[in-house]
LUMGUTI-256598 format. One line per field, with one value per residue (C-alpha): residue number from 1; chain; x, y, z. Coordinates in steps of 0.1 Angstrom, whole numbers, plus 5000, padded with zeros to 4 digits. Example, Ala and Ser with C-alpha at 12.3 -4.5 7.8 and 13.67 -1.06 7.14 Angstrom:
! LUMGUTI-256598
k = [1 | 2] $
c = [A | A] $
east = [5123 | 5137] $
north = [4955 | 4989] $
up = [5078 | 5071] $
This chain:
! LUMGUTI-256598
k = [1 | 2 | 3 | 4 | 5 | 6 | 7 | 8 | 9 | 10 | 11 | 12 | 13 | 14 | 15 | 16 | 17 | 18 | 19 | 20 | 21 | 22 | 23 | 24 | 25 | 26 | 27 | 28 | 29 | 30 | 31 | 32 | 33 | 34 | 35 | 36 | 37 | 38 | 39 | 40 | 41 | 42 | 43 | 44 | 45 | 46 | 47 | 48 | 49 | 50 | 51 | 52 | 53 | 54 | 55 | 56 | 57 | 58 | 59 | 60 | 61 | 62 | 63 | 64 | 65 | 66 | 67 | 68 | 69 | 70 | 71 | 72 | 73 | 74 | 75 | 76 | 77 | 78 | 79 | 80 | 81 | 82 | 83 | 84 | 85 | 86 | 87 | 88 | 89 | 90 | 91 | 92 | 93 | 94 | 95 | 96 | 97 | 98 | 99 | 100 | 101 | 102 | 103 | 104 | 105 | 106 | 107 | 108 | 109 | 110 | 111 | 112 | 113 | 114 | 115 | 116 | 117 | 118 | 119 | 120 | 121 | 122 | 123 | 124 | 125 | 126 | 127 | 128 | 129 | 130 | 131 | 132 | 133 | 134 | 135 | 136 | 137 | 138 | 139 | 140 | 141 | 142 | 143 | 144 | 145 | 146 | 147 | 148 | 149 | 150 | 151 | 152 | 153 | 154 | 155 | 156 | 157 | 158 | 159 | 160 | 161 | 162 | 163 | 164 | 165 | 166 | 167 | 168 | 169 | 170 | 171 | 172 | 173 | 174 | 175 | 176 | 177 | 178 | 179 | 180 | 181 | 182 | 183 | 184] $
c = [A | A | A | A | A | A | A | A | A | A | A | A | A | A | A | A | A | A | A | A | A | A | A | A | A | A | A | A | A | A | A | A | A | A | A | A | A | A | A | A | A | A | A | A | A | A | A | A | A | A | A | A | A | A | A | A | A | A | A | A | A | A | A | A | A | A | A | A | A | A | A | A | A | A | A | A | A | A | A | A | A | A | A | A | A | A | A | A | A | A | A | A | A | A | A | A | A | A | A | A | A | A | A | A | A | A | A | A | A | A | A | A | A | A | A | A | A | A | A | A | A | A | A | A | A | A | A | A | A | A | A | A | A | A | A | A | A | A | A | A | A | A | A | A | A | A | A | A | A | A | A | A | A | A | A | A | A | A | A | A | A | A | A | A | A | A | A | A | A | A | A | A | A | A | A | A | A | A | A | A | A | A | A | A] $
east = [1568 | 1545 | 1534 | 1499 | 1474 | 1471 | 1444 | 1446 | 1431 | 1398 | 1397 | 1402 | 1425 | 1458 | 1493 | 1519 | 1536 | 1572 | 1595 | 1626 | 1637 | 1649 | 1614 | 1599 | 1626 | 1618 | 1581 | 1586 | 1610 | 1584 | 1557 | 1579 | 1587 | 1551 | 1541 | 1506 | 1506 | 1494 | 1529 | 1563 | 1581 | 1614 | 1630 | 1621 | 1643 | 1678 | 1702 | 1724 | 1695 | 1691 | 1726 | 1718 | 1688 | 1706 | 1718 | 1681 | 1665 | 1651 | 1636 | 1612 | 1598 | 1562 | 1560 | 1529 | 1522 | 1520 | 1554 | 1579 | 1617 | 1644 | 1660 | 1682 | 1689 | 1708 | 1738 | 1720 | 1691 | 1714 | 1733 | 1702 | 1687 | 1720 | 1719 | 1720 | 1690 | 1692 | 1677 | 1658 | 1621 | 1607 | 1587 | 1620 | 1639 | 1614 | 1618 | 1589 | 1555 | 1537 | 1561 | 1565 | 1527 | 1526 | 1553 | 1538 | 1504 | 1520 | 1534 | 1500 | 1482 | 1505 | 1502 | 1464 | 1457 | 1485 | 1494 | 1523 | 1520 | 1538 | 1543 | 1563 | 1571 | 1588 | 1609 | 1620 | 1643 | 1628 | 1662 | 1672 | 1705 | 1699 | 1693 | 1657 | 1647 | 1621 | 1617 | 1600 | 1593 | 1577 | 1564 | 1559 | 1545 | 1561 | 1546 | 1560 | 1527 | 1510 | 1484 | 1497 | 1523 | 1553 | 1578 | 1579 | 1604 | 1610 | 1629 | 1634 | 1650 | 1662 | 1664 | 1680 | 1666 | 1690 | 1680 | 1677 | 1652 | 1632 | 1631 | 1621 | 1591 | 1579 | 1574 | 1566 | 1554 | 1575 | 1586 | 1571 | 1541 | 1530 | 1525 | 1517 | 1499 | 1490 | 1479 | 1490] $
north = [6182 | 6174 | 6201 | 6215 | 6219 | 6252 | 6266 | 6270 | 6299 | 6280 | 6277 | 6239 | 6224 | 6211 | 6202 | 6228 | 6220 | 6225 | 6206 | 6222 | 6211 | 6246 | 6260 | 6233 | 6240 | 6277 | 6271 | 6246 | 6270 | 6299 | 6276 | 6266 | 6302 | 6312 | 6285 | 6292 | 6327 | 6335 | 6346 | 6351 | 6384 | 6394 | 6391 | 6354 | 6346 | 6335 | 6334 | 6309 | 6284 | 6286 | 6290 | 6271 | 6293 | 6326 | 6331 | 6328 | 6349 | 6384 | 6405 | 6431 | 6458 | 6469 | 6506 | 6524 | 6540 | 6505 | 6506 | 6478 | 6482 | 6455 | 6453 | 6423 | 6404 | 6371 | 6367 | 6343 | 6367 | 6397 | 6377 | 6365 | 6400 | 6416 | 6441 | 6442 | 6464 | 6464 | 6496 | 6504 | 6503 | 6474 | 6498 | 6514 | 6483 | 6457 | 6456 | 6464 | 6477 | 6444 | 6423 | 6450 | 6451 | 6413 | 6411 | 6439 | 6421 | 6390 | 6409 | 6427 | 6393 | 6379 | 6410 | 6414 | 6377 | 6374 | 6340 | 6326 | 6327 | 6304 | 6313 | 6299 | 6319 | 6313 | 6343 | 6348 | 6376 | 6396 | 6400 | 6364 | 6376 | 6364 | 6328 | 6319 | 6308 | 6292 | 6308 | 6294 | 6319 | 6317 | 6349 | 6345 | 6374 | 6387 | 6409 | 6429 | 6432 | 6398 | 6417 | 6436 | 6425 | 6448 | 6426 | 6397 | 6369 | 6357 | 6327 | 6327 | 6299 | 6302 | 6273 | 6283 | 6269 | 6262 | 6272 | 6237 | 6228 | 6259 | 6253 | 6217 | 6226 | 6255 | 6279 | 6314 | 6336 | 6367 | 6383 | 6361 | 6339 | 6327 | 6289 | 6282 | 6304 | 6291 | 6309 | 6286] $
up = [8618 | 8588 | 8564 | 8572 | 8545 | 8525 | 8502 | 8465 | 8446 | 8443 | 8481 | 8481 | 8507 | 8494 | 8506 | 8500 | 8466 | 8478 | 8455 | 8469 | 8504 | 8513 | 8509 | 8531 | 8557 | 8556 | 8560 | 8589 | 8606 | 8602 | 8617 | 8646 | 8654 | 8652 | 8677 | 8689 | 8673 | 8638 | 8628 | 8644 | 8647 | 8632 | 8666 | 8666 | 8636 | 8643 | 8613 | 8631 | 8630 | 8592 | 8577 | 8545 | 8538 | 8542 | 8506 | 8495 | 8522 | 8519 | 8547 | 8534 | 8556 | 8551 | 8558 | 8572 | 8538 | 8522 | 8505 | 8508 | 8514 | 8512 | 8546 | 8538 | 8506 | 8505 | 8482 | 8458 | 8454 | 8448 | 8422 | 8404 | 8403 | 8393 | 8422 | 8459 | 8466 | 8504 | 8517 | 8485 | 8478 | 8458 | 8435 | 8426 | 8416 | 8403 | 8365 | 8342 | 8353 | 8347 | 8367 | 8394 | 8399 | 8401 | 8428 | 8448 | 8446 | 8461 | 8490 | 8495 | 8495 | 8521 | 8543 | 8540 | 8547 | 8573 | 8559 | 8539 | 8502 | 8477 | 8441 | 8411 | 8380 | 8347 | 8335 | 8299 | 8289 | 8260 | 8244 | 8252 | 8265 | 8301 | 8311 | 8315 | 8349 | 8371 | 8405 | 8435 | 8463 | 8497 | 8514 | 8552 | 8573 | 8604 | 8631 | 8660 | 8677 | 8669 | 8649 | 8619 | 8594 | 8595 | 8577 | 8552 | 8555 | 8519 | 8506 | 8468 | 8449 | 8413 | 8388 | 8355 | 8323 | 8295 | 8260 | 8246 | 8274 | 8267 | 8230 | 8235 | 8256 | 8234 | 8263 | 8253 | 8281 | 8280 | 8302 | 8330 | 8338 | 8372 | 8372 | 8409 | 8434 | 8468 | 8500 | 8529] $
C-alpha cells in the first residue's frame, strides 16, 4: 500500500513526512483497519499484528467531558516519560502548562477533524540534566460508532540528541518547539 496524501497547515496536499518506518507501518495499519470507514474502532486493533510497535503505542480514551485518559502506555513511552501513567488523565501528568496545552491541542485537533495528525517536536531540558530529544508522534482517531472519536491510537518515537550535536547546531527552544505539524 502506498501512502496517501495529507494536508499541511497551509492546506496544501503533501506526502506524509514519515522518516521512521515504525510510523509508516502504524499509519498503513490504521488505514487498513479503517477500510472504507473514516476510522477504525479499538476492537479492530490486534496487538499480535503489530508486535514491534507495541513499546511505542499509547491508547488514549476521550471522555464525554473532553478530557483524555491513558488506557495503555507502551514500555518505551513509559521509560521516556519516566512514569507509567496508565489510568491517569493527561492534564494531570503532562509537564508544564505550555507543553500540556500543546499536547492537548494536538489530541483535540485529531478528534475534531476525525483524521490522523503527525507532529514532531524538539524537547530541551531547562536544567540540562535530562537528554534532549526529538519526538515523532502520530495520533490516529478510533471510533466505536463510526461517527465520534472515543479513543486515539498514538505511536510515539523518541530520538535522543547528544549534547555535542545540540551544541553544534545552536538549537535553543526551551522547553520544546514543534517542528512538523501535518493533518493527514
